C-alpha positions as CSV (number, residue, x, y, z in Angstrom):
1,X,-23.9,14.6,-5.2
2,X,-20.7,14.6,-7.7
3,X,-19.9,17.6,-9.6
4,X,-21.1,17.4,-13.2
5,X,-18.6,18.1,-16.1
6,X,-20.1,19.9,-19.1
7,X,-18.1,17.5,-21.8
8,X,-14.7,18.7,-23.1
9,X,-12.7,15.6,-23.9
10,X,-13.6,14.0,-27.4
11,X,-12.5,10.4,-27.6
12,X,-11.8,11.1,-31.1
13,X,-8.9,13.0,-30.2
14,X,-7.5,9.5,-29.0
15,X,-6.1,8.9,-32.4
16,X,-4.0,12.2,-32.0
17,X,-2.8,11.1,-28.5
18,X,-1.7,7.8,-29.4
19,X,1.9,8.8,-28.1
20,X,0.4,9.0,-24.7
21,X,0.2,5.0,-24.4
22,X,4.4,5.2,-24.7
23,X,4.4,7.7,-21.5
24,X,2.0,5.1,-19.4
25,X,4.0,2.6,-17.3
26,X,2.6,-0.4,-15.3
27,X,3.0,-0.5,-11.5
28,X,6.4,-1.8,-11.1
29,X,9.6,-0.5,-10.7
30,X,11.1,2.7,-10.8
31,X,12.3,2.0,-13.9
32,X,9.0,1.2,-15.4
33,X,7.5,4.8,-14.1
34,X,9.8,6.8,-16.7
35,X,8.5,9.4,-19.2
36,X,9.8,11.1,-22.3
37,X,13.1,12.5,-21.0
38,X,14.0,9.4,-18.7
39,X,13.8,11.1,-15.5
40,X,13.8,8.7,-12.5
41,X,10.7,8.4,-10.1
42,X,11.5,10.8,-7.0
43,X,11.1,9.6,-3.5
44,X,7.6,11.2,-3.6
45,X,7.0,13.1,-0.2
46,X,9.3,14.7,2.8
47,X,10.5,12.4,5.4
48,X,8.9,13.9,7.9
49,X,5.8,13.2,6.1
50,X,6.4,9.7,5.1
51,X,5.8,6.1,6.3
52,X,7.9,3.2,5.1
53,X,10.9,5.3,3.6
54,X,13.9,2.6,2.4
55,X,15.8,1.9,-0.6
56,X,12.8,0.5,-3.5
57,X,14.6,-3.0,-4.5
58,X,17.1,-3.4,-2.5
59,X,17.4,-6.2,0.3
60,X,19.3,-3.4,2.8
61,X,16.0,-1.7,2.2
62,X,14.5,-3.5,5.2
63,X,15.6,-6.5,7.4
64,X,14.3,-9.3,5.2
65,X,16.1,-12.4,7.4
66,X,13.5,-11.0,10.1
67,X,9.5,-13.0,10.0
68,X,7.0,-10.5,10.0
69,X,4.8,-12.2,12.3
70,X,7.1,-12.4,15.3
71,X,6.8,-9.4,17.2
72,X,6.9,-5.8,16.4
73,X,10.1,-3.0,16.5
74,X,10.9,-0.9,19.6
75,X,8.5,2.2,19.3
76,X,6.5,0.7,16.6
77,X,2.8,0.9,18.2
78,X,0.5,-2.2,20.4
79,X,1.3,-5.7,19.1
80,X,-1.6,-7.7,17.6
81,X,-1.5,-11.0,18.8
82,X,-1.2,-13.6,15.7
83,X,-2.7,-16.8,16.2
84,X,0.0,-19.8,15.6
85,X,-0.8,-21.6,12.5
86,X,-3.1,-24.6,12.7
87,X,-3.3,-24.7,9.5
88,X,-6.6,-23.4,8.4
89,X,-6.3,-20.9,5.4
90,X,-6.7,-17.5,6.5
91,X,-9.6,-16.2,5.4
92,X,-10.7,-12.2,4.8
93,X,-13.6,-10.1,3.8
94,X,-13.2,-7.6,1.1
95,X,-14.1,-4.0,2.3
96,X,-17.1,-1.8,1.2
97,X,-14.6,0.5,0.2
98,X,-11.0,-0.2,-0.6
99,X,-8.2,1.8,0.0
100,X,-4.7,0.5,-0.6
101,X,-1.1,0.9,-0.5
102,X,1.4,-1.4,-3.0
103,X,4.1,-2.8,-1.0
104,X,6.9,-4.6,-2.9
105,X,8.3,-7.9,-2.2
106,X,11.5,-6.3,0.2
107,X,9.2,-4.0,1.8
108,X,7.0,-6.4,2.5
109,X,9.9,-9.3,3.9
110,X,11.1,-7.2,6.3
111,X,9.7,-6.8,10.1
112,X,10.8,-3.0,10.4
113,X,9.0,-2.0,7.2
114,X,5.9,-4.0,7.8
115,X,5.0,-2.8,11.3
116,X,5.8,1.3,9.9
117,X,3.6,0.2,7.3
118,X,0.9,-1.4,9.3
119,X,1.0,0.8,11.6
120,X,-0.2,3.7,9.0
121,X,-3.5,1.3,8.1
122,X,-4.0,1.8,12.0
123,X,-3.9,5.6,12.4
124,X,-5.5,6.0,8.9
125,X,-8.2,4.8,6.4
126,X,-6.0,2.3,4.4
127,X,-7.0,-1.2,4.8
128,X,-5.6,-3.3,1.8
129,X,-1.7,-3.7,0.7
130,X,-1.2,-5.3,-2.9
131,X,2.2,-7.4,-2.1
132,X,4.5,-8.0,-4.8
133,X,4.4,-12.4,-5.3
134,X,6.2,-11.8,-8.5
135,X,7.8,-8.9,-10.1
136,X,9.5,-7.8,-13.2
137,X,12.6,-9.5,-12.1
138,X,10.8,-12.4,-12.5
139,X,11.9,-13.9,-8.7
140,X,8.6,-15.1,-6.8
141,X,8.7,-13.5,-3.4
142,X,8.2,-16.3,-1.4
143,X,9.0,-20.2,-1.1
144,X,7.4,-21.7,-4.1
145,X,6.6,-25.3,-4.2
146,X,6.1,-25.2,-7.6
147,X,8.2,-27.3,-9.4
148,X,9.0,-24.7,-12.8
149,X,10.1,-22.0,-9.6
150,X,13.0,-23.5,-9.4
151,X,14.1,-25.1,-13.2
152,X,14.3,-21.7,-14.1
153,X,16.2,-20.0,-10.9
154,X,12.9,-17.8,-9.6
155,X,13.9,-19.3,-6.0
156,X,16.9,-17.7,-5.8
157,X,15.9,-14.0,-4.0
158,X,13.5,-14.7,-1.2
159,X,12.3,-11.9,-0.1
160,X,9.4,-12.6,1.8
161,X,10.5,-16.0,3.7
162,X,7.1,-16.6,6.1
163,X,4.7,-15.0,3.7
164,X,2.3,-17.5,5.6
165,X,3.1,-16.0,8.9
166,X,2.4,-12.6,7.0
167,X,-1.0,-13.6,5.6
168,X,-1.9,-14.4,9.4
169,X,-0.5,-11.5,10.4
170,X,-2.7,-9.3,8.4
171,X,-5.8,-11.3,8.9
172,X,-5.7,-10.5,12.5
173,X,-5.4,-6.7,11.9
174,X,-8.1,-6.4,9.0
175,X,-6.0,-5.8,6.5
176,X,-6.9,-7.5,3.2
177,X,-4.0,-8.8,1.0
178,X,-4.1,-8.6,-2.8
179,X,-1.3,-10.7,-4.9
180,X,0.3,-9.4,-7.6
181,X,2.0,-11.4,-10.4
182,X,3.8,-9.9,-13.5
183,X,2.9,-11.5,-16.8
184,X,5.3,-11.0,-20.3
185,X,8.0,-9.0,-18.5
186,X,9.8,-11.9,-16.8
187,X,13.6,-12.1,-17.3
188,X,14.0,-15.6,-15.4
189,X,11.5,-17.8,-17.1
190,X,12.4,-16.2,-21.2
191,X,16.1,-17.2,-20.4
192,X,15.1,-20.7,-18.9
193,X,12.3,-21.5,-22.1
194,X,13.1,-19.1,-24.9
195,X,10.0,-21.2,-26.9
196,X,8.5,-18.8,-24.1
197,X,9.4,-15.4,-25.3
198,X,8.2,-13.1,-28.2
199,X,11.0,-14.3,-31.2
200,X,13.1,-12.3,-33.7
201,X,12.2,-12.8,-37.4
202,X,16.1,-13.0,-37.8
203,X,15.8,-15.5,-35.6
204,X,16.0,-16.2,-31.6
205,X,14.8,-14.5,-29.1
206,X,12.9,-10.7,-30.1
207,X,14.8,-8.0,-27.7
208,X,13.3,-4.7,-28.2
209,X,15.6,-1.5,-28.3
210,X,15.6,-1.1,-24.3
211,X,17.0,-4.2,-24.4
212,X,13.8,-5.9,-22.9
213,X,13.0,-9.3,-23.3
214,X,9.0,-10.1,-23.6
215,X,6.8,-13.0,-22.9
216,X,4.6,-14.5,-25.7
217,X,0.9,-13.4,-24.5
218,X,-0.5,-15.8,-27.2
219,X,1.6,-18.9,-25.8
220,X,-0.3,-20.7,-23.3
221,X,2.5,-22.1,-21.3
222,X,3.1,-18.5,-20.2
223,X,-0.3,-18.9,-19.3
224,X,0.3,-21.8,-17.1
225,X,3.2,-21.2,-15.3
226,X,1.8,-18.0,-13.8
227,X,-1.8,-19.6,-12.7
228,X,-0.2,-22.2,-11.4
229,X,1.6,-19.6,-9.2
230,X,-1.9,-17.6,-8.8
231,X,-3.6,-21.1,-8.0
232,X,-0.4,-21.6,-4.5
233,X,-1.2,-18.6,-3.3
234,X,-4.7,-18.3,-3.2
235,X,-4.4,-21.7,-1.4
236,X,-2.0,-19.7,1.4
237,X,-5.0,-17.2,1.5
238,X,-4.8,-14.5,-0.5
239,X,-8.5,-13.7,-1.3
240,X,-7.1,-11.9,-4.7
241,X,-5.4,-12.0,-7.3
242,X,-3.7,-8.8,-9.7
243,X,-2.4,-9.6,-12.8
244,X,0.2,-7.1,-14.4
245,X,1.7,-6.3,-17.3
246,X,-1.2,-8.3,-19.1
247,X,0.0,-7.1,-22.5
248,X,2.1,-6.9,-25.6
249,X,5.2,-4.6,-25.6
250,X,5.1,-0.7,-26.2
251,X,7.9,-0.9,-28.1
252,X,8.4,0.9,-31.9
253,X,6.9,0.0,-34.8
254,X,10.6,-0.6,-35.7
255,X,11.1,-3.2,-33.6
256,X,7.8,-4.5,-33.6
257,X,8.2,-5.0,-37.0
258,X,11.3,-8.0,-36.2
259,X,8.4,-9.5,-33.7
260,X,7.1,-13.1,-34.5
261,X,4.3,-14.6,-31.7
262,X,4.3,-18.4,-32.7
263,X,1.0,-19.3,-31.5
264,X,-0.8,-16.8,-32.6
265,X,-4.2,-19.1,-33.5
266,X,-6.4,-16.5,-30.9
267,X,-6.8,-13.7,-33.3
268,X,-5.9,-10.1,-32.5
269,X,-3.9,-9.1,-29.4
270,X,-6.9,-7.6,-27.2
271,X,-8.3,-11.2,-28.1
272,X,-5.2,-12.7,-26.4
273,X,-5.5,-10.7,-23.4
274,X,-9.5,-11.6,-23.1
275,X,-8.5,-15.2,-23.7
276,X,-5.7,-15.2,-20.8
277,X,-7.7,-13.2,-18.3
278,X,-10.9,-16.0,-19.4
279,X,-8.1,-18.7,-18.3
280,X,-6.8,-17.4,-15.4
281,X,-10.8,-16.4,-14.0
282,X,-11.9,-20.0,-14.8
283,X,-8.8,-22.1,-13.2
284,X,-9.2,-20.0,-10.2
285,X,-12.8,-20.4,-9.7
286,X,-12.5,-24.0,-10.1
287,X,-10.3,-24.3,-6.8
288,X,-13.9,-22.9,-5.0
289,X,-11.6,-20.7,-3.0
290,X,-14.1,-17.9,-4.3
291,X,-10.9,-15.6,-5.0
292,X,-11.2,-12.6,-6.4
293,X,-9.3,-11.7,-10.3
294,X,-7.9,-8.5,-11.3
295,X,-5.7,-6.7,-13.8
296,X,-3.6,-3.5,-14.6
297,X,-3.9,-2.0,-17.5
298,X,-3.1,1.3,-19.1
299,X,-4.1,4.6,-18.0
300,X,-5.5,5.6,-21.5
301,X,-7.6,2.1,-22.0
302,X,-10.0,4.5,-20.5
303,X,-10.4,7.0,-23.3
304,X,-8.8,5.2,-26.3
305,X,-11.4,3.4,-28.6
306,X,-9.0,1.1,-29.8
307,X,-6.2,-0.6,-28.8
308,X,-2.7,1.3,-29.5
309,X,-1.0,-1.9,-29.7
310,X,-0.6,-3.6,-26.2
311,X,-3.8,-5.5,-26.6
312,X,-5.7,-3.7,-24.0
313,X,-9.2,-2.5,-25.2
314,X,-11.6,-1.4,-22.1
315,X,-14.5,-3.1,-23.9
316,X,-12.6,-6.7,-24.6
317,X,-11.6,-7.3,-20.7
318,X,-13.7,-5.4,-18.7
319,X,-15.9,-8.5,-18.6
320,X,-13.4,-11.2,-17.9
321,X,-11.9,-9.8,-14.3
322,X,-14.0,-8.6,-11.4
323,X,-12.1,-5.4,-11.2
324,X,-9.7,-3.0,-13.8
325,X,-7.1,-1.4,-12.3
326,X,-6.2,1.6,-14.7
327,X,-3.0,3.6,-14.2
328,X,-4.3,7.0,-14.3
329,X,-0.7,8.9,-13.2
330,X,-1.3,12.3,-13.7
331,X,2.4,12.6,-14.7
332,X,2.4,10.0,-17.3
333,X,0.0,11.8,-19.7
334,X,1.4,13.8,-22.6
335,X,1.0,17.7,-23.2
336,X,-2.2,17.8,-24.6
337,X,-3.8,15.2,-22.8
338,X,-7.4,15.7,-21.5
339,X,-6.9,19.6,-23.2
340,X,-4.5,20.5,-20.4
341,X,-0.7,21.5,-21.3
342,X,0.9,20.0,-18.6
343,X,-1.5,17.6,-17.1
344,X,0.5,16.6,-13.8
345,X,-0.7,20.3,-13.0
346,X,-4.3,18.7,-12.7
347,X,-4.3,15.5,-10.8
348,X,-7.8,16.4,-9.6
349,X,-9.5,16.6,-13.3
350,X,-7.1,14.1,-15.2
351,X,-8.3,11.2,-12.4
352,X,-11.7,12.2,-12.7
353,X,-12.5,12.4,-16.2
354,X,-10.6,9.5,-17.1
355,X,-12.8,7.3,-14.0
356,X,-16.1,8.8,-15.3
357,X,-15.3,8.0,-18.9
358,X,-14.3,4.8,-18.5
359,X,-17.6,4.4,-16.2
360,X,-19.8,5.0,-18.9
361,X,-18.1,2.4,-21.4
362,X,-18.4,-0.5,-18.5
363,X,-22.2,1.1,-18.7
364,X,-22.5,0.2,-22.2
365,X,-20.9,-3.4,-22.0
366,X,-23.1,-3.8,-18.7
367,X,-26.4,-2.7,-20.9
368,X,-25.1,-6.0,-23.8
369,X,-26.0,-8.3,-20.6
370,X,-22.1,-8.9,-19.4
371,X,-21.2,-7.8,-16.1
372,X,-18.3,-5.3,-16.6
373,X,-15.9,-5.4,-13.8
374,X,-15.6,-3.0,-11.2
375,X,-12.7,0.4,-11.9
376,X,-10.4,0.6,-9.5
377,X,-7.5,3.4,-10.0
378,X,-4.0,3.3,-9.3
379,X,-2.9,6.9,-8.1
380,X,0.3,8.8,-8.0
381,X,2.2,9.0,-4.2
382,X,5.1,9.6,-5.9
383,X,7.1,13.2,-7.8
384,X,7.5,12.7,-11.6
385,X,7.9,16.3,-12.9
386,X,6.3,19.4,-11.7
387,X,4.6,20.2,-9.0
388,X,6.2,17.7,-6.6
389,X,3.5,15.2,-5.4
390,X,2.8,16.0,-1.8
391,X,-0.7,15.7,-0.2
392,X,-2.6,18.1,-2.3
393,X,-2.0,16.3,-4.8
394,X,-2.6,13.1,-3.4
395,X,-5.6,13.6,-1.9
396,X,-7.1,15.8,-5.2
397,X,-6.8,12.0,-6.8
398,X,-8.6,10.3,-3.9
399,X,-11.3,12.7,-4.0
400,X,-11.7,12.7,-7.8
401,X,-12.3,8.7,-7.3
402,X,-15.4,9.7,-5.0
403,X,-16.6,12.1,-7.2
404,X,-16.6,10.1,-10.1
405,X,-18.7,7.6,-8.7
406,X,-15.8,4.7,-8.1
407,X,-15.1,3.9,-3.8
408,X,-12.5,1.8,-4.3
409,X,-8.3,3.2,-5.0
410,X,-4.8,2.5,-4.6
411,X,-2.0,4.1,-4.2
412,X,1.2,3.9,-6.0
413,X,4.8,4.3,-5.2
414,X,8.0,2.3,-6.5
415,X,9.6,2.6,-3.0
416,X,6.4,1.5,-0.8
417,X,7.0,5.2,0.9
418,X,3.7,7.0,1.3
419,X,2.2,10.7,2.0
420,X,0.0,10.4,5.6
421,X,-0.6,14.0,5.5
422,X,-3.0,12.8,2.4
423,X,-5.0,10.2,4.2
424,X,-7.9,10.6,6.4
425,X,-7.0,9.8,10.2
426,X,-9.0,6.8,11.8
427,X,-10.4,9.4,14.2
428,X,-11.3,11.5,11.1
429,X,-9.8,15.1,9.6
430,X,-8.9,17.6,12.4
431,X,-8.5,20.0,9.9
432,X,-10.1,20.3,6.4
433,X,-7.4,18.8,3.8
434,X,-6.5,20.9,0.6
435,X,-6.4,19.5,-2.5
436,X,-4.9,21.0,-6.2
437,X,-6.6,22.4,-8.5
438,X,-4.5,23.0,-11.5
439,X,-2.0,25.9,-9.9
440,X,-4.5,26.4,-7.3
441,X,-4.2,24.4,-3.7
442,X,-7.7,24.8,-1.9
443,X,-9.5,23.2,1.1
444,X,-11.7,20.3,-0.6
445,X,-14.9,22.3,0.1
446,X,-13.8,24.8,-2.5
447,X,-13.0,22.3,-5.0
448,X,-16.0,23.1,-7.3
449,X,-15.0,26.6,-7.6
450,X,-11.8,26.0,-8.1
451,X,-12.5,23.9,-10.8
452,X,-14.6,26.5,-12.9
453,X,-11.5,29.0,-12.4
454,X,-9.4,26.3,-14.6
455,X,-12.6,26.0,-17.1
456,X,-12.7,29.5,-17.9
457,X,-8.7,30.1,-17.7
458,X,-8.5,27.8,-20.8
459,X,-11.9,28.2,-22.4
460,X,-12.9,24.8,-22.0
461,X,-15.0,22.9,-19.3
462,X,-17.8,24.4,-16.8
463,X,-18.3,22.3,-13.7
464,X,-21.5,22.8,-11.4
465,X,-21.1,21.9,-8.2
466,X,-24.1,20.2,-7.0
467,X,-23.7,20.7,-3.4
468,X,-21.3,23.1,-1.5
469,X,-19.6,20.5,1.5
470,X,-17.1,18.3,0.3
471,X,-18.0,14.7,-0.2
472,X,-17.2,12.3,2.7
473,X,-15.8,9.4,0.8
474,X,-17.7,6.0,2.5
475,X,-17.2,3.6,5.5
476,X,-15.8,6.7,7.4
477,X,-15.4,5.1,11.3
478,X,-13.7,2.2,10.7
479,X,-11.0,0.9,8.0
480,X,-12.4,-2.5,7.7
C-alpha cells in the first residue's frame, strides 16, 4: 500500500512558481545542471561508494579507442562471452520494472568504464542503460551512414567506436539499452544549416543571452535529421528511442522578443512539440521494429497546467509517447516549490508529489479515450547545493517512485558515476536502507512517521501510513 497525502500542493500556485522552470534542466551535461548562482554539479558520491568515476565529457575519462565487446579489464569480474556477429539484430525484452542509469558517450565508449558499469548492474538491481547517441554538442557518438552526419561534421568525434559490439554485449548481459538523442541543442547542425535554426528579428541566427543557438522545432528539416538518426540506431538493435530537448528555449522574455520561428504554421508551441512526437512515433512505427519512443520533459510539467514557454504541456504530449521522463530533481526546484523553503532537503516528498500529480493528469487523458504513456522519472544522483546527495537521498527518491505507484526510474549523473549504496544488491539488502525525509535520515520502514513530523513542523500535510513495513519494489529476485 502507498502513503496517502492530504493535498497540500495547489496547482493554482503554479502561476507564481514559473521561475521553477528556469531552474530545471534536461538530463545533459554538467553545464545543463546549473541553478540560480551557476554553481557546477559536484561529483555526487564519495570515491569509495561510486562506480564509473572519471572525468566527464573528456576522452581521458576512459580508453575510448578500445572496443567494448572485446574482453574485460583485470579485476572487473567474470566475462560474459559475446558471440561473434552473425548479422542478426540484437533483441531486448523490456524489464517489467526498469531501473536505469545514464551513460554519457565517453563512458559508453570506454572499455574500463563500461566494465565497471556492467559490473555494477550485475551486483545490483540495475537493468537498463541510457546511452548518448547525440548529445548537446551535436556530435554523433558512433560511425553513422547518414550522409547529413558527415556533411555537417557531426562524425568528427566518434566516442563509441563499436556500437554494434556494445549492443551485443548488453544483450548477453541482459541489460536493456535506450538511445538518447538531443534535438534542438545542436550547434553543428545550426552552423551548417542556419535555416534550421531560430532566426533573429535583426537578421541571421538567433542567439540567446547565454550564447546558445537553438534549432527551430517548427522546421520539419529538424525533425527529419533526428528521425533518420533514430531509425539508424533502431535498426542496429536499440529497442527504445529517448528524445531530449524536445522543446523551445527557456530564455528570458527579452531574448525571446528577438526570436522568429520560420515555418510556424502548426500553432502554439505545445502543438509543435506534439507534432514532432507524433511524426517521430509514426516514422519509427513504419520500420516494423517494435521500437518504443519516449521523451524527457521538465519536472515542472507534472504540476503546471499551462505552457511555461517551452512547449511542454503534460496533456499535450503524454499520449504521443510510450513514456514521459520528467526530470524531478529536487535540487532544481525554487524556494517555495511544493511548500518547502528548501526542496532539495525533501527528495522523497518532491518526487512523490510530482509523480502522483502527473499520474492524476494521465488518468484524465486515459478517461478521454487516449492512451497516456508511462511515467518514468529521472532521479538525482548528483550534489547541487545542500545537502550532499548520497545513498539516503538517492534511495528516498527511488522509494518515493514506488510509493507513488510508478515502477520505473532512471538515475542521472552527468559523469555517469553512481552511488552503489543506494541500489538494492542483487542478493537483497543485508541491512535496511535509510532514506532522507526533510532534515532526518531514517530507516525506510519509518518513512511515514518521519513524513508526519515534517508535515507537523510546517503545518501543511498529513501523511497516513497504510502499512508499517517498507514497500518492496517489484522484481526482487533478478535484475532482468
